[in-house]
DSSP file (Angstrom, degrees, kcal/mol; ACC not computed):
  #  RESIDUE AA STRUCTURE BP1 BP2  ACC     N-H-->O    O-->H-N    N-H-->O    O-->H-N    TCO  KAPPA ALPHA  PHI   PSI    X-CA   Y-CA   Z-CA
    1    1 A M              0   0    0      0, 0.0     2,-0.2     0, 0.0    60,-0.2   0.000 360.0 360.0 360.0 127.3    0.0    0.0    0.0
    2    2 A N        -     0   0    0     58,-2.4     2,-0.5    57,-0.2    64,-0.0  -0.527 360.0-129.7 -70.5 137.9    1.4    3.4   -1.0
    3    3 A R        -     0   0    0     -2,-0.2     2,-0.4     2,-0.0    -1,-0.0  -0.813  29.4-170.0 -90.4 132.0    1.6    6.0    1.7
    4    4 A I        -     0   0    0     -2,-0.5     2,-0.7    53,-0.0     3,-0.1  -0.979  23.2-158.3-130.1 132.5    0.0    9.3    0.8
    5    5 A Q    >   -     0   0    0     -2,-0.4     3,-2.0     1,-0.1     4,-0.1  -0.944  15.9-154.6-104.8 110.7    0.0   12.7    2.4
    6    6 A K  G >  S+     0   0    0     -2,-0.7     3,-1.3     1,-0.3     4,-0.3   0.836  91.0  58.3 -55.4 -37.2   -3.1   14.4    1.0
    7    7 A N  G 3  S+     0   0    0      1,-0.3    -1,-0.3     2,-0.1     3,-0.1   0.578 108.7  46.6 -74.2  -5.7   -1.7   17.9    1.5
    8    8 A K  G <  S+     0   0    0     -3,-2.0    -1,-0.3     1,-0.1    -2,-0.2   0.134  81.1 101.7-118.0  18.4    1.4   17.0   -0.7
    9    9 A L    X   +     0   0    0     -3,-1.3     3,-2.6     2,-0.1    19,-0.3   0.894  53.3  94.0 -69.9 -40.3   -0.4   15.4   -3.6
   10   10 A V  T 3  S+     0   0    0     -4,-0.3    19,-0.2     1,-0.3     3,-0.1  -0.326 100.6   9.0 -64.1 134.0   -0.3   18.3   -6.1
   11   11 A L  T 3  S+     0   0    0     17,-3.3    -1,-0.3     1,-0.3     2,-0.1   0.467  94.5 139.7  73.5   7.0    2.7   18.0   -8.4
   12   12 A S    <   -     0   0    0     -3,-2.6    16,-2.5    16,-0.1     2,-0.4  -0.482  49.1-127.1 -76.3 156.2    3.5   14.5   -7.1
   13   13 A K  E     -A   27   0A   0     14,-0.2    55,-3.5    -2,-0.1     2,-0.3  -0.860  26.6-176.3-110.1 137.3    4.7   12.0   -9.8
   14   14 A W  E     -AB  26  67A   0     12,-2.3    12,-2.9    -2,-0.4     2,-0.5  -0.968  16.2-149.9-134.5 150.3    3.2    8.5  -10.4
   15   15 A T  E     -AB  25  66A   0     51,-2.8    51,-2.4    -2,-0.3     2,-0.4  -0.968  21.5-129.4-116.5 129.5    3.8    5.6  -12.6
   16   16 A A  E     - B   0  65A   0      8,-2.8    49,-0.2    -2,-0.5    48,-0.1  -0.641   5.8-148.2 -78.4 129.9    1.1    3.3  -13.8
   17   17 A V  E    S+     0   0A   0     47,-2.3    -1,-0.2    -2,-0.4    48,-0.1   0.911  97.9  31.5 -64.4 -42.6    1.8   -0.4  -13.1
   18   18 A E  E    S-     0   0A   0     46,-0.5    -1,-0.3    -3,-0.1     5,-0.1  -0.969 104.4-117.6-115.4 114.5   -0.2   -1.2  -16.3
   19   19 A P  E     -     0   0A   0      0, 0.0     2,-0.6     0, 0.0     5,-0.2  -0.128  18.7-133.4 -55.2 142.8    0.1    1.7  -18.8
   20   20 A K  E >  S-A   23   0A   0      3,-2.3     3,-2.5     1,-0.2    -4,-0.1  -0.894  81.5 -24.7-101.3 114.0   -3.1    3.5  -19.7
   21   21 A R  T 3  S-     0   0    0     -2,-0.6    -1,-0.2     1,-0.3     3,-0.1   0.877 128.0 -50.1  44.3  46.4   -3.4    3.9  -23.5
   22   22 A G  T 3  S+     0   0    0      1,-0.3     2,-0.4    -3,-0.2    -1,-0.3   0.452 114.1 122.6  77.6   1.7    0.3    3.7  -23.8
   23   23 A E  E <   +A   20   0A   0     -3,-2.5    -3,-2.3     1,-0.1    -1,-0.3  -0.810  24.8 162.4 -98.5 135.9    0.9    6.3  -21.0
   24   24 A K  E     +     0   0A   0     -2,-0.4    -8,-2.8    -5,-0.2     2,-0.5   0.695  55.8  65.2-120.6 -33.6    2.9    5.3  -18.0
   25   25 A H  E     +A   15   0A   0    -10,-0.2    21,-2.5    44,-0.1    22,-0.3  -0.825  58.3 171.7-106.8 131.1    4.0    8.5  -16.3
   26   26 A F  E     -AC  14  45A   0    -12,-2.9   -12,-2.3    -2,-0.5     2,-0.4  -0.876  19.3-153.9-131.4 158.2    1.6   10.9  -14.7
   27   27 A I  E     -AC  13  44A   0     17,-1.6    17,-2.9    -2,-0.3     2,-0.6  -0.998  27.3-118.8-133.5 140.3    1.6   14.1  -12.5
   28   28 A V  E     + C   0  43A   0    -16,-2.5   -17,-3.3    -2,-0.4    15,-0.2  -0.677  30.9 178.6 -77.8 118.4   -1.1   15.2  -10.1
   29   29 A T  E     -     0   0A   0     13,-2.7     2,-0.3    -2,-0.6    -1,-0.2   0.791  60.7 -11.2 -90.6 -33.3   -2.3   18.6  -11.4
   30   30 A R  E     - C   0  42A   0     12,-1.1    12,-2.5   -21,-0.1     2,-0.4  -0.995  50.5-134.3-163.0 162.7   -5.0   19.3   -8.8
   31   31 A V  E     - C   0  41A   0     -2,-0.3     2,-0.3    10,-0.2    10,-0.2  -0.995  26.3-167.1-125.2 126.1   -7.1   17.9   -6.1
   32   32 A E  E     - C   0  40A   0      8,-3.1     8,-3.5    -2,-0.4     2,-0.5  -0.848  15.7-133.2-114.6 147.1  -10.9   18.7   -6.1
   33   33 A R  E     - C   0  39A   0     -2,-0.3     6,-0.2     6,-0.2     5,-0.1  -0.883  19.3-143.0-100.5 129.1  -13.5   18.2   -3.4
   34   34 A R    >   -     0   0    0      4,-3.3     3,-1.9    -2,-0.5     0, 0.0  -0.474  26.3-110.5 -82.9 159.9  -16.8   16.6   -4.4
   35   35 A P  T 3  S+     0   0    0      0, 0.0    -1,-0.1     0, 0.0    -2,-0.0   0.813 119.7  60.9 -59.5 -28.4  -20.1   17.7   -2.9
   36   36 A D  T 3  S-     0   0    0      2,-0.1     3,-0.1     1,-0.1    -3,-0.0   0.485 121.4-108.7 -79.5  -0.6  -20.2   14.3   -1.0
   37   37 A G  S <  S+     0   0    0     -3,-1.9    -1,-0.1     1,-0.3     2,-0.1   0.246  79.5 124.3  94.3 -12.7  -16.9   15.3    0.8
   38   38 A D        -     0   0    0     -5,-0.1    -4,-3.3     1,-0.1     2,-0.4  -0.388  57.8-125.0 -75.9 160.7  -14.6   12.9   -1.0
   39   39 A Q  E     -C   33   0A   0     -6,-0.2    17,-2.0    -3,-0.1     2,-0.4  -0.886  16.2-154.1-114.1 140.3  -11.6   14.2   -2.8
   40   40 A I  E     -CD  32  55A   0     -8,-3.5    -8,-3.1    -2,-0.4     2,-0.3  -0.932   5.5-149.2-114.0 133.6  -10.7   13.6   -6.5
   41   41 A V  E     -CD  31  54A   0     13,-2.7    13,-1.7    -2,-0.4     2,-0.6  -0.783   5.8-149.5 -96.8 146.1   -7.2   13.7   -7.9
   42   42 A V  E     -CD  30  53A   0    -12,-2.5   -13,-2.7    -2,-0.3   -12,-1.1  -0.964  14.2-166.1-115.1 118.0   -6.6   14.8  -11.5
   43   43 A L  E     -CD  28  52A   0      9,-3.1     9,-2.7    -2,-0.6     2,-0.5  -0.839   5.5-153.4-104.4 137.3   -3.6   13.2  -13.1
   44   44 A E  E     -CD  27  51A   0    -17,-2.9   -17,-1.6    -2,-0.4     7,-0.2  -0.944  18.2-125.3-112.1 126.4   -2.1   14.5  -16.3
   45   45 A A  E  >  -C   26   0A   0      5,-2.8     4,-1.4    -2,-0.5   -19,-0.2  -0.493  18.2-137.6 -63.9 134.1   -0.2   12.1  -18.7
   46   46 A I  T  4 S+     0   0    0    -21,-2.5    -1,-0.1    -2,-0.2   -20,-0.1   0.891  94.7  34.3 -63.0 -42.3    3.2   13.5  -19.4
   47   47 A H  T  4 S+     0   0    0    -22,-0.3    -1,-0.1     1,-0.1   -21,-0.1   0.933 129.8  27.2 -85.8 -45.6    3.4   12.8  -23.0
   48   48 A S  T  4 S-     0   0    0      2,-0.1    -2,-0.2     1,-0.0    -1,-0.1   0.660  89.9-134.7 -92.2 -14.5   -0.2   13.3  -24.3
   49   49 A K     <  +     0   0    0     -4,-1.4     2,-0.1     1,-0.2    -3,-0.1   0.562  50.5 152.9  72.6   9.5   -1.4   15.8  -21.6
   50   50 A M        -     0   0    0     -6,-0.1    -5,-2.8     1,-0.1     2,-0.4  -0.440  36.9-135.9 -69.6 144.9   -4.6   13.9  -21.3
   51   51 A E  E     -D   44   0A   0     -7,-0.2     2,-0.4    -2,-0.1    -7,-0.2  -0.840  17.9-171.6-111.2 143.4   -6.3   14.2  -17.8
   52   52 A Y  E     -D   43   0A   0     -9,-2.7    -9,-3.1    -2,-0.4     2,-0.4  -0.988   5.9-163.1-128.8 138.2   -7.8   11.4  -15.7
   53   53 A A  E     +D   42   0A   0     -2,-0.4   -11,-0.2   -11,-0.2   -13,-0.0  -0.970  23.4 138.3-127.4 138.6   -9.8   12.0  -12.5
   54   54 A F  E     -D   41   0A   0    -13,-1.7   -13,-2.7    -2,-0.4    -2,-0.0  -0.961  58.6 -59.8-165.0 169.1  -10.6    9.5   -9.8
   55   55 A P  E >   -D   40   0A   0      0, 0.0     3,-1.7     0, 0.0     4,-0.4  -0.244  46.1-126.2 -56.9 142.0  -10.8    9.2   -6.0
   56   56 A W  G >  S+     0   0    0    -17,-2.0     3,-1.4     1,-0.3     4,-0.3   0.787 105.3  70.6 -59.8 -28.9   -7.4    9.9   -4.3
   57   57 A R  G >  S+     0   0    0    -18,-0.3     3,-1.3     1,-0.3     4,-0.4   0.693  81.4  74.9 -66.1 -18.3   -7.6    6.6   -2.4
   58   58 A T  G X  S+     0   0    0     -3,-1.7     3,-1.6     1,-0.3    -1,-0.3   0.861  86.4  63.4 -58.5 -35.4   -7.0    4.8   -5.8
   59   59 A L  G <  S+     0   0    0     -3,-1.4    -1,-0.3    -4,-0.4    -2,-0.2   0.685  88.9  68.8 -66.1 -17.9   -3.4    5.9   -5.6
   60   60 A K  G <  S+     0   0    0     -3,-1.3   -58,-2.4    -4,-0.3     2,-0.9   0.717  75.8  95.1 -70.9 -21.2   -2.9    3.8   -2.4
   61   61 A D    X>  -     0   0    0     -3,-1.6     4,-2.3    -4,-0.4     3,-1.6  -0.611  57.8-168.0 -80.7 106.4   -3.3    0.6   -4.4
   62   62 A D  T 34 S+     0   0    0     -2,-0.9    -1,-0.2     1,-0.3    -3,-0.1   0.469  82.6  67.6 -75.6   0.0    0.3   -0.4   -5.2
   63   63 A T  T 34 S+     0   0    0      1,-0.1    -1,-0.3   -46,-0.0     3,-0.1   0.581 115.8  27.7 -87.6 -10.2   -0.9   -3.0   -7.8
   64   64 A R  T <4 S+     0   0    0     -3,-1.6   -47,-2.3     1,-0.3   -46,-0.5   0.664 126.2  31.5-115.9 -32.4   -2.1   -0.1   -9.9
   65   65 A W  E  <  -B   16   0A   0     -4,-2.3     2,-0.4   -49,-0.2    -1,-0.3  -0.977  53.5-162.0-136.8 145.0    0.2    2.8   -9.1
   66   66 A C  E     -B   15   0A   0    -51,-2.4   -51,-2.8    -2,-0.4     2,-0.2  -0.989  30.8-117.4-119.8 134.8    3.8    3.4   -8.0
   67   67 A H  E    S+B   14   0A   0     -2,-0.4   -53,-0.2   -53,-0.2     2,-0.1  -0.519  82.4  10.8 -71.7 135.4    4.9    6.7   -6.4
   68   68 A G  S    S-     0   0    0    -55,-3.5     2,-0.5    -2,-0.2    -2,-0.2  -0.245 102.6 -60.1  87.2-179.8    7.5    8.4   -8.5
   69   69 A W              0   0    0      1,-0.1   -54,-0.1   -55,-0.1   -44,-0.1  -0.896 360.0 360.0-107.5 131.0    8.6    7.7  -12.0
   70   70 A R              0   0    0     -2,-0.5    -1,-0.1    -4,-0.1   -45,-0.0   0.342 360.0 360.0-127.3 360.0   10.1    4.3  -12.8
């Protein structure tokens, strides 16, 4: 399980264990709060600049994400 400090997520770097559409390296560009109180992270793919948004807890799953670029 990846250890995450929510207040330091913005600009953190992540590597997808299984590349998404050929993209492997991502950077957190922003964290948004939903009306239900949960927080969403927005990751931007380094090469294509495509953005992906999902609950921040997803980054804790080390079978899907590695902290840093590898």
